[in-house]
Legacy VTK file of the C-alpha trace (Angstrom):
# vtk DataFile Version 3.0
C-alpha trace
ASCII
DATASET POLYDATA
POINTS 495 float
-40.582 -52.624 -3.545
-41.049 -52.941 0.233
-37.500 -51.897 0.976
-37.745 -48.951 -1.393
-40.802 -47.577 0.400
-39.198 -47.908 3.827
-36.040 -46.318 2.483
-37.976 -43.234 1.409
-39.800 -43.128 4.765
-36.471 -43.237 6.659
-35.044 -40.468 4.471
-38.098 -38.329 5.140
-37.706 -38.839 8.901
-34.038 -37.790 8.792
-34.796 -34.671 6.776
-37.691 -33.810 9.098
-35.465 -34.051 12.152
-32.929 -31.799 10.498
-35.572 -29.190 9.754
-36.789 -29.238 13.356
-33.265 -28.555 14.587
-32.702 -25.809 12.006
-35.975 -24.015 12.764
-35.783 -24.220 16.573
-34.057 -20.804 16.961
-36.664 -19.250 14.698
-39.527 -20.485 16.916
-37.775 -19.150 19.972
-37.592 -15.735 18.316
-41.310 -15.952 17.437
-40.805 -14.950 13.820
-43.991 -16.281 12.357
-46.281 -18.489 14.397
-46.274 -22.222 13.862
-43.448 -24.237 12.345
-44.867 -24.401 8.795
-45.509 -20.681 8.540
-42.035 -20.007 9.935
-40.457 -22.349 7.367
-42.295 -20.691 4.473
-41.161 -17.276 5.685
-37.543 -18.394 5.805
-37.687 -19.933 2.325
-39.190 -16.723 0.939
-36.424 -14.673 2.586
-33.693 -16.881 1.101
-35.248 -16.732 -2.368
-35.450 -12.938 -2.258
-31.721 -12.582 -1.472
-30.279 -15.375 -3.658
-28.366 -14.184 -6.757
-28.098 -17.510 -8.567
-31.157 -16.974 -10.721
-32.222 -13.417 -9.980
-35.486 -12.759 -8.199
-38.873 -14.139 -9.171
-39.414 -11.426 -11.777
-35.951 -10.704 -13.233
-33.638 -13.488 -14.391
-29.897 -13.251 -13.822
-27.198 -14.543 -16.154
-23.544 -14.390 -15.073
-20.845 -14.692 -17.727
-17.498 -13.404 -18.902
-14.043 -14.453 -20.011
-10.382 -14.552 -18.941
-7.749 -13.616 -21.544
-4.107 -13.844 -20.459
-1.057 -14.034 -22.735
2.709 -13.836 -23.175
4.039 -11.010 -25.342
7.465 -11.196 -27.009
8.731 -7.978 -28.652
11.823 -6.982 -30.623
12.388 -3.383 -31.750
15.666 -4.073 -33.548
17.886 -3.085 -30.624
16.172 -4.674 -27.622
13.782 -7.550 -26.952
11.951 -9.037 -24.008
8.944 -11.126 -22.932
6.078 -9.777 -20.804
3.007 -11.447 -19.320
-0.381 -9.810 -18.931
-3.901 -9.265 -20.185
-4.515 -9.165 -23.928
-6.387 -5.880 -24.247
-7.778 -6.778 -27.676
-10.499 -8.554 -25.702
-9.564 -8.131 -22.062
-10.845 -10.296 -19.233
-14.293 -9.357 -17.930
-17.343 -10.510 -16.020
-20.922 -9.447 -16.591
-24.366 -9.622 -15.030
-27.311 -9.565 -17.393
-30.948 -9.488 -16.353
-34.168 -9.986 -18.301
-37.790 -9.630 -17.254
-40.828 -10.380 -19.401
-43.568 -7.756 -19.105
-45.999 -9.428 -21.526
-45.885 -11.183 -24.890
-44.785 -7.957 -26.602
-42.579 -6.137 -24.096
-39.596 -6.999 -21.895
-36.991 -5.128 -19.860
-33.514 -5.806 -18.560
-30.053 -4.577 -17.673
-26.369 -5.184 -18.387
-23.542 -4.583 -15.919
-20.038 -5.449 -17.200
-16.694 -5.016 -15.448
-13.330 -5.261 -17.225
-10.399 -6.975 -15.459
-6.727 -6.297 -16.240
-3.926 -8.220 -14.560
-1.319 -6.242 -16.528
-2.230 -4.270 -19.639
0.070 -5.555 -22.375
-0.804 -2.661 -24.693
0.351 -0.264 -21.952
3.811 -1.800 -21.567
6.948 -0.430 -23.243
10.698 -1.021 -23.413
11.179 0.530 -19.963
7.993 -0.614 -18.226
7.061 -4.301 -18.061
3.985 -3.376 -16.046
1.173 -1.556 -17.796
0.737 2.144 -17.139
-1.607 5.046 -17.850
-0.848 8.700 -18.464
-3.104 10.345 -15.932
-3.140 13.922 -14.561
-0.075 14.329 -12.395
2.205 12.067 -14.417
2.802 8.412 -15.183
0.625 6.156 -13.061
1.110 2.408 -12.740
-1.968 0.367 -13.617
-0.605 -3.158 -13.571
-3.953 -4.445 -12.364
-7.405 -3.119 -11.849
-11.072 -3.025 -12.777
-12.894 -0.721 -15.165
-16.596 -0.179 -15.700
-17.423 -1.186 -19.268
-21.211 -1.179 -19.251
-23.937 -0.111 -16.855
-27.228 0.174 -18.702
-30.890 -0.821 -18.729
-33.155 -1.471 -21.689
-36.797 -1.824 -22.699
-37.572 -4.001 -25.713
-40.501 -4.671 -27.986
-40.637 -7.564 -30.431
-42.298 -5.175 -32.885
-40.560 -1.840 -32.308
-37.032 -2.707 -31.159
-34.950 -1.873 -28.109
-34.042 1.332 -26.227
-30.841 1.463 -24.142
-30.069 4.092 -21.455
-26.746 4.258 -19.585
-23.063 3.597 -20.157
-22.924 1.302 -23.180
-21.855 0.973 -26.821
-22.432 3.644 -29.429
-24.339 2.631 -32.549
-20.960 2.481 -34.345
-19.081 0.446 -31.711
-17.297 -2.515 -33.421
-18.488 -1.304 -36.846
-14.938 -1.785 -38.235
-14.461 -5.151 -36.470
-17.091 -7.383 -38.119
-15.383 -10.722 -38.738
-16.854 -14.187 -39.252
-13.540 -15.900 -38.484
-12.615 -16.697 -34.880
-9.837 -14.123 -34.390
-11.471 -11.179 -32.579
-10.731 -12.779 -29.212
-7.054 -11.894 -29.549
-6.561 -9.672 -32.623
-8.336 -6.433 -33.457
-6.765 -3.134 -34.478
-3.076 -2.452 -33.896
-3.515 0.083 -31.096
-4.914 -2.681 -28.882
-1.638 -4.564 -29.273
0.909 -1.779 -29.308
-0.362 1.476 -27.847
2.582 2.346 -25.606
5.808 0.900 -27.029
8.266 3.756 -27.581
9.326 4.660 -31.096
12.867 3.473 -31.785
15.065 5.814 -33.822
17.260 4.442 -36.634
20.412 5.126 -34.588
19.027 3.059 -31.693
17.842 5.863 -29.409
14.395 5.606 -27.801
11.894 8.402 -28.281
9.577 9.496 -25.486
6.738 9.280 -28.031
4.773 6.071 -28.521
3.244 4.158 -31.414
-0.190 4.980 -30.042
0.548 8.701 -30.268
1.240 8.631 -34.003
-1.834 6.527 -34.789
-5.039 8.469 -35.567
-6.803 9.497 -32.362
-10.400 8.399 -31.909
-13.018 7.945 -29.215
-12.263 8.055 -25.512
-10.322 4.800 -25.188
-8.018 5.824 -28.034
-7.916 2.725 -30.220
-6.448 4.750 -33.097
-9.140 3.685 -35.569
-10.988 6.341 -37.594
-14.669 5.470 -37.954
-14.738 3.072 -34.995
-17.194 3.689 -32.154
-16.705 3.557 -28.395
-18.651 3.348 -25.121
-20.240 6.461 -23.617
-23.129 7.636 -21.472
-25.928 7.684 -24.020
-29.387 6.722 -25.184
-29.516 4.252 -28.081
-32.138 2.613 -30.270
-31.740 -0.777 -32.004
-34.376 -1.785 -34.530
-35.807 -5.298 -34.816
-34.097 -7.568 -37.357
-35.646 -7.193 -40.805
-34.426 -9.393 -43.634
-31.050 -9.746 -41.932
-30.679 -5.988 -41.323
-30.557 -4.160 -37.973
-30.406 -0.344 -37.729
-29.098 1.599 -34.717
-28.947 5.253 -33.648
-27.489 6.888 -30.522
-26.991 10.277 -28.887
-24.707 11.156 -25.973
-22.680 13.785 -24.187
-20.907 16.209 -25.068
-22.200 16.013 -27.874
-22.306 13.211 -30.400
-24.797 11.306 -32.473
-24.271 8.304 -34.691
-26.179 5.836 -36.866
-25.301 2.366 -38.116
-26.711 -0.408 -40.285
-25.623 -4.048 -39.941
-26.422 -7.174 -41.931
-25.909 -10.915 -41.454
-27.086 -13.714 -43.714
-26.319 -17.031 -45.400
-26.930 -18.309 -48.927
-25.374 -20.497 -51.660
-22.952 -22.055 -49.193
-21.604 -18.730 -47.884
-22.113 -16.728 -44.699
-22.047 -12.930 -44.949
-21.807 -10.116 -42.411
-21.200 -6.398 -42.738
-21.959 -2.949 -41.412
-21.552 0.763 -42.007
-21.774 3.644 -39.540
-21.543 7.438 -39.458
-20.947 9.685 -36.439
-20.733 13.389 -35.692
-18.841 14.990 -32.776
-18.974 18.510 -31.361
-17.445 19.400 -28.006
-16.205 22.231 -25.825
-12.766 21.839 -24.243
-10.002 19.296 -24.633
-11.565 16.542 -22.522
-14.532 16.450 -24.896
-12.402 16.539 -28.044
-12.344 12.711 -28.370
-9.154 12.953 -30.421
-10.330 15.897 -32.541
-8.400 19.170 -32.813
-9.492 21.949 -30.468
-9.721 25.369 -32.120
-9.865 28.557 -30.067
-9.258 28.839 -26.337
-6.673 30.774 -24.414
-3.727 28.370 -24.826
-2.482 27.381 -28.256
1.094 26.205 -27.734
1.684 22.486 -28.365
3.544 22.005 -25.084
0.785 23.369 -22.821
-2.556 21.913 -21.768
-5.620 23.281 -23.512
-8.036 25.191 -21.292
-11.705 24.262 -21.087
-12.771 26.739 -23.754
-12.296 26.155 -27.464
-14.269 23.708 -29.571
-13.885 20.577 -31.677
-15.911 19.271 -34.588
-15.426 15.900 -36.302
-17.341 13.439 -38.441
-16.432 9.805 -39.111
-17.412 6.975 -41.427
-16.575 3.332 -40.692
-17.426 0.032 -42.334
-16.397 -3.616 -42.473
-17.526 -6.809 -44.173
-16.728 -10.505 -43.886
-17.489 -13.627 -45.930
-16.761 -17.294 -45.294
-17.349 -20.373 -47.427
-19.044 -22.813 -45.079
-17.737 -26.070 -46.587
-14.096 -25.130 -47.183
-13.728 -22.576 -44.380
-11.996 -20.045 -46.645
-12.731 -16.506 -45.440
-11.960 -12.884 -46.225
-12.539 -9.771 -44.107
-11.979 -6.082 -44.850
-12.512 -2.784 -43.030
-12.193 0.935 -43.755
-12.591 4.103 -41.706
-12.100 7.838 -42.120
-12.347 10.875 -39.848
-12.757 14.495 -41.007
-11.518 17.097 -38.507
-12.909 20.556 -39.276
-10.689 22.458 -36.806
-7.380 20.735 -37.496
-5.883 23.339 -39.837
-6.762 26.238 -37.521
-5.328 24.448 -34.472
-2.139 23.472 -36.313
-1.620 26.996 -37.685
-2.054 28.545 -34.233
0.416 26.121 -32.646
2.985 26.601 -35.413
2.764 30.399 -35.187
3.261 30.279 -31.428
6.747 28.749 -31.896
7.714 30.802 -34.941
6.981 28.167 -37.572
5.269 28.621 -40.892
1.707 27.259 -40.552
1.775 25.241 -43.763
-1.098 23.003 -44.829
-2.056 19.774 -43.115
-4.466 17.017 -44.055
-7.731 17.465 -42.158
-8.562 13.752 -42.319
-7.248 10.435 -40.971
-8.041 7.081 -42.532
-7.190 3.388 -42.342
-7.975 0.087 -44.009
-7.369 -3.514 -43.029
-7.475 -6.857 -44.846
-7.528 -10.411 -43.496
-7.803 -13.775 -45.201
-7.362 -17.396 -44.269
-9.026 -20.721 -43.620
-11.048 -22.005 -40.660
-12.223 -25.592 -40.343
-11.847 -28.849 -38.440
-8.613 -30.396 -39.684
-8.310 -34.195 -39.337
-8.146 -35.784 -35.926
-7.309 -32.492 -34.212
-10.579 -31.048 -35.470
-12.579 -34.082 -34.374
-10.980 -34.048 -30.935
-10.773 -30.309 -30.229
-12.570 -28.068 -32.711
-11.934 -25.626 -35.540
-8.448 -24.319 -36.365
-8.017 -20.847 -37.908
-4.998 -19.862 -40.006
-4.836 -16.246 -41.192
-2.718 -13.427 -42.571
-3.535 -9.734 -42.142
-2.447 -6.247 -43.215
-3.365 -2.789 -41.863
-2.492 0.682 -43.145
-3.006 3.911 -41.178
-2.733 7.426 -42.580
-2.572 10.071 -39.835
-3.188 13.487 -41.401
-1.664 15.409 -38.477
-0.539 14.198 -35.086
-2.943 15.642 -32.530
-2.816 15.324 -28.728
-4.611 12.152 -27.677
-8.075 11.172 -26.574
-7.397 10.190 -22.950
-7.646 12.303 -19.792
-4.522 14.208 -20.856
-5.889 15.084 -24.297
-5.037 18.587 -25.470
-6.649 18.553 -28.881
-3.455 20.290 -30.078
-0.638 19.290 -32.464
1.816 17.012 -30.664
5.456 17.965 -30.138
7.599 15.181 -31.665
10.992 16.834 -31.190
12.296 13.788 -29.355
11.494 11.506 -32.295
13.795 13.554 -34.504
16.450 14.063 -31.868
16.188 17.868 -31.862
15.417 20.477 -29.223
12.518 22.875 -29.271
9.380 21.921 -31.152
8.752 19.506 -33.981
5.088 19.515 -34.957
4.041 16.170 -36.420
2.169 16.912 -39.634
1.484 13.298 -40.585
2.375 9.621 -40.337
2.036 6.476 -42.432
1.918 3.205 -40.464
2.008 -0.271 -42.024
1.253 -3.458 -40.083
1.680 -7.064 -41.307
0.656 -10.135 -39.365
-0.105 -13.864 -39.363
-1.189 -16.433 -36.831
-3.230 -19.432 -35.773
-6.082 -20.033 -33.336
-7.208 -23.413 -32.010
-10.697 -23.648 -30.577
-11.342 -26.274 -27.896
-15.084 -26.759 -27.997
-15.362 -28.918 -24.884
-13.781 -26.228 -22.683
-15.066 -23.064 -24.410
-11.370 -22.247 -24.850
-9.299 -20.621 -27.610
-5.510 -21.033 -27.824
-3.775 -18.499 -30.077
-0.379 -17.564 -31.482
-0.080 -14.308 -33.453
2.702 -12.191 -34.956
2.582 -8.531 -36.041
5.260 -6.249 -37.511
4.858 -2.477 -37.774
6.883 0.372 -39.266
6.158 4.060 -39.735
7.180 7.179 -41.660
6.626 10.437 -39.748
6.694 13.933 -41.216
6.834 17.305 -39.490
8.347 20.783 -39.379
11.391 21.737 -37.308
11.378 24.544 -34.781
11.805 27.855 -36.641
11.445 26.223 -40.068
10.208 28.440 -42.869
9.269 25.586 -45.160
6.211 24.440 -43.193
4.925 20.963 -42.418
6.476 18.123 -44.334
9.945 19.665 -44.129
11.440 16.483 -42.711
10.451 12.832 -42.765
11.910 9.993 -40.724
11.342 6.247 -40.805
11.204 4.476 -37.447
12.777 1.131 -36.749
10.255 -1.696 -37.306
8.950 -3.515 -34.256
7.986 -7.209 -34.158
5.532 -8.538 -31.595
4.450 -12.143 -30.956
1.569 -12.852 -28.605
0.610 -16.309 -27.378
-2.182 -16.977 -24.937
-5.647 -18.274 -24.299
-9.129 -16.963 -23.666
-11.670 -19.065 -21.802
-15.311 -18.039 -21.620
-17.728 -18.781 -18.818
LINES 1 496
495 0 1 2 3 4 5 6 7 8 9 10 11 12 13 14 15 16 17 18 19 20 21 22 23 24 25 26 27 28 29 30 31 32 33 34 35 36 37 38 39 40 41 42 43 44 45 46 47 48 49 50 51 52 53 54 55 56 57 58 59 60 61 62 63 64 65 66 67 68 69 70 71 72 73 74 75 76 77 78 79 80 81 82 83 84 85 86 87 88 89 90 91 92 93 94 95 96 97 98 99 100 101 102 103 104 105 106 107 108 109 110 111 112 113 114 115 116 117 118 119 120 121 122 123 124 125 126 127 128 129 130 131 132 133 134 135 136 137 138 139 140 141 142 143 144 145 146 147 148 149 150 151 152 153 154 155 156 157 158 159 160 161 162 163 164 165 166 167 168 169 170 171 172 173 174 175 176 177 178 179 180 181 182 183 184 185 186 187 188 189 190 191 192 193 194 195 196 197 198 199 200 201 202 203 204 205 206 207 208 209 210 211 212 213 214 215 216 217 218 219 220 221 222 223 224 225 226 227 228 229 230 231 232 233 234 235 236 237 238 239 240 241 242 243 244 245 246 247 248 249 250 251 252 253 254 255 256 257 258 259 260 261 262 263 264 265 266 267 268 269 270 271 272 273 274 275 276 277 278 279 280 281 282 283 284 285 286 287 288 289 290 291 292 293 294 295 296 297 298 299 300 301 302 303 304 305 306 307 308 309 310 311 312 313 314 315 316 317 318 319 320 321 322 323 324 325 326 327 328 329 330 331 332 333 334 335 336 337 338 339 340 341 342 343 344 345 346 347 348 349 350 351 352 353 354 355 356 357 358 359 360 361 362 363 364 365 366 367 368 369 370 371 372 373 374 375 376 377 378 379 380 381 382 383 384 385 386 387 388 389 390 391 392 393 394 395 396 397 398 399 400 401 402 403 404 405 406 407 408 409 410 411 412 413 414 415 416 417 418 419 420 421 422 423 424 425 426 427 428 429 430 431 432 433 434 435 436 437 438 439 440 441 442 443 444 445 446 447 448 449 450 451 452 453 454 455 456 457 458 459 460 461 462 463 464 465 466 467 468 469 470 471 472 473 474 475 476 477 478 479 480 481 482 483 484 485 486 487 488 489 490 491 492 493 494
């Protein structure tokens, strides 16, 4: 007992001497009177600038994930292996703040930055490094940062939450609800294969990509009708009521959407689902968001659309998932559809400009997806590591007409697919059917907040269109592409 007391006294003396040395320059600068007042001032200054916990009023939480993988692909004539970021759930870091106003109200913010070492869904047979089609031509984007979210919110426990800034629409992830642990590496096909070139049956490569024949949607172009995106907006989320949460958003230029989600558990099952509806109207190609632009001074499919003209689309998206808690058997399904009011007019104008018969095109795009499998802790592996997920999946996409994309080079006009068919001139794509099969396994490592995954997907497509100068209209010719197989193996670790 005696030694313990003297030990504490000695420690206090050492610490006191250290503080005297550390604060000597501060006294010389006369920053605050006596030593104690000066020390308090310095502590207050350090606390006000430290980012570990936020300031005294707003908490700070830092989190994120790293998701890197190997991608093997085989298009029937060529194969290779690339390394990069899995864009199904790309690496990111985020800063989230919360401040309690009173028992009823709180406020906060979310700032999230995406990180890409090499975008695997932007690689193709000729480019192992990811790329983007930006104004001025093909631009390498093997690495980089992108702003995903920058938003603040005010929340009431009674009335819900209001968001303002760059953040998710009400319908974002409405077609991706899944109780199984696969969303970290597998979502919709466009996130895996947006830029691989279409391979012709005779072995030639087209200059057109798989992403270009998928339905166009949103600004990031995931190719999923009914799926939401991130925009500058104002959004409302209701409080949870009986497992239900309702959301509504409005943003530029112009859209509004609503969504309803549910999550619950009963009789040994967990359930989750959601449905959302959105409406889009815009002026000019950059606001088309993958919808056809009707009007304007340029109508040819090989020229950029000017800033006049308008687009008008509506979408419906939904998904649901169920898992049996004891056995781990699960099933997930999703569906989405987009109606494009100006598609026929835009297609007719483009066809007439190159001497083709306008014909009739489908003014809607749709898709559905199915996934089933089992997820549980198997034997000693489960006890040591965590849950293992085995699954199989299928996706089907029906593109009513192939419209210029939703990125910065969007034209909102029918796309020229002449190179796919190996002909000169213009070949307007009037539709495509894409089928995707897949299977894989994910191993969760609970102790490290880590998921190890191995996944395979195979896709093939039938494309229809009308040849330059054809008098028989859209649908005159159909071609089947060579299937492409892709295997991705990697890991995502969360922090």
